C-alpha positions as CSV (number, residue, x, y, z in Angstrom):
1,M,-31.3,-29.0,42.5
2,T,-28.9,-29.4,39.5
3,E,-26.6,-26.7,38.2
4,R,-27.4,-25.2,34.8
5,K,-24.4,-25.0,32.4
6,T,-24.3,-22.1,30.0
7,D,-22.6,-21.8,26.7
8,P,-19.0,-20.4,26.8
9,P,-18.5,-16.8,25.7
10,R,-17.8,-16.3,22.0
11,P,-14.4,-15.1,21.1
12,A,-14.1,-11.5,19.8
13,P,-13.2,-11.0,16.1
14,P,-9.4,-10.5,15.6
15,R,-8.4,-6.8,15.6
16,A,-5.2,-4.8,15.5
17,A,-4.2,-3.2,18.8
18,G,-7.5,-1.6,19.7
19,T,-8.1,0.3,16.5
20,G,-10.8,-1.9,15.0
21,H,-8.9,-2.0,11.7
22,H,-6.2,-4.3,10.5
23,R,-3.2,-2.8,8.7
24,L,-2.9,-3.9,5.1
25,S,0.4,-5.5,4.1
26,P,2.2,-4.0,1.1
27,D,1.5,-7.1,-1.1
28,E,-2.3,-6.4,-0.7
29,Y,-1.9,-3.1,-2.7
30,E,-1.9,-2.7,-6.4
31,I,-0.4,0.5,-7.9
32,K,-1.0,1.7,-11.5
33,I,0.8,4.7,-13.0
34,R,-1.2,5.6,-16.1
35,W,-2.0,2.1,-17.4
36,E,1.2,0.3,-16.2
37,K,1.1,-1.8,-13.0
38,A,3.9,-1.8,-10.5
39,R,5.9,-5.0,-10.1
40,R,5.7,-5.0,-6.3
41,V,4.6,-2.6,-3.6
42,I,7.2,-2.3,-0.8
43,E,5.7,0.4,1.5
44,V,2.6,2.6,1.7
45,T,2.1,5.4,4.2
46,S,-0.3,8.3,4.4
47,I,2.1,10.6,2.7
48,G,3.8,8.4,0.1
49,V,4.7,5.1,-1.4
50,K,7.7,2.9,-2.3
51,F,7.5,0.4,-5.1
52,E,9.2,-1.5,-7.9
53,F,8.4,-0.4,-11.5
54,N,9.4,-1.8,-14.9
55,S,10.3,1.6,-16.4
56,G,12.1,4.7,-15.1
57,L,10.2,7.7,-13.8
58,K,11.7,11.2,-13.8
59,V,12.5,12.7,-10.3
60,G,10.5,15.8,-9.6
61,V,7.7,15.0,-12.1
62,M,4.2,14.4,-11.0
63,Y,2.3,11.3,-12.3
64,P,-1.3,10.2,-12.0
65,I,-1.5,7.2,-9.8
66,T,-4.2,4.7,-8.8
67,L,-3.8,2.8,-5.6
68,N,-6.1,-0.2,-4.9
69,A,-6.4,-2.6,-2.0
70,P,-9.2,-4.5,-0.4
71,G,-11.8,-1.9,0.5
72,V,-9.6,1.0,-0.7
73,S,-9.4,2.7,-4.1
74,V,-7.5,6.1,-4.4
75,A,-6.7,8.1,-7.5
76,T,-4.3,10.9,-6.8
77,T,-1.0,12.4,-8.0
78,L,2.5,11.1,-7.1
79,E,5.6,13.3,-7.1
80,V,8.6,11.1,-7.6
81,S,11.4,11.8,-5.2
82,R,13.7,8.9,-6.1
83,C,14.1,6.5,-9.0
84,Q,17.0,4.0,-8.8
85,L,17.9,1.3,-11.3
86,V,18.2,-2.2,-9.8
87,V,19.9,-5.0,-11.7
88,A,19.3,-8.1,-9.6
89,S,17.1,-11.0,-10.9
90,G,16.1,-8.8,-13.8
91,R,16.1,-5.0,-14.5
92,F,13.6,-2.7,-12.7
93,F,13.4,0.6,-11.0
94,L,12.9,1.3,-7.2
95,V,10.7,4.3,-7.0
96,E,9.8,6.5,-4.0
97,G,7.4,9.3,-4.1
98,R,5.0,11.5,-2.1
99,F,1.3,12.0,-2.7
100,F,0.4,15.5,-4.0
101,P,-1.0,17.7,-2.5
102,Y,1.0,16.8,0.6
103,V,-1.1,15.9,3.7
104,E,1.0,15.8,6.9
């Protein structure tokens, strides 16, 4: 009697460490404050964001913000906690802020 060969098992789809979701990289995000887009997104967390912006934002002021990424679209308020002028390969501002109301 001859042996029957079966198909090899299919590989599982790629996943992040057991969560079932992959973590988005900062360059997959797009941030808009009012109608102006951020130059580059550096970091996004559940409580805030860090990005480069063409114009200065006032520290302590709350701005309407739209955050878009593949499968994600959030409109919320950002309270600016830091805005630093950077003069390297152009002139821009490094902005850090927390989403309002705070969720921790």
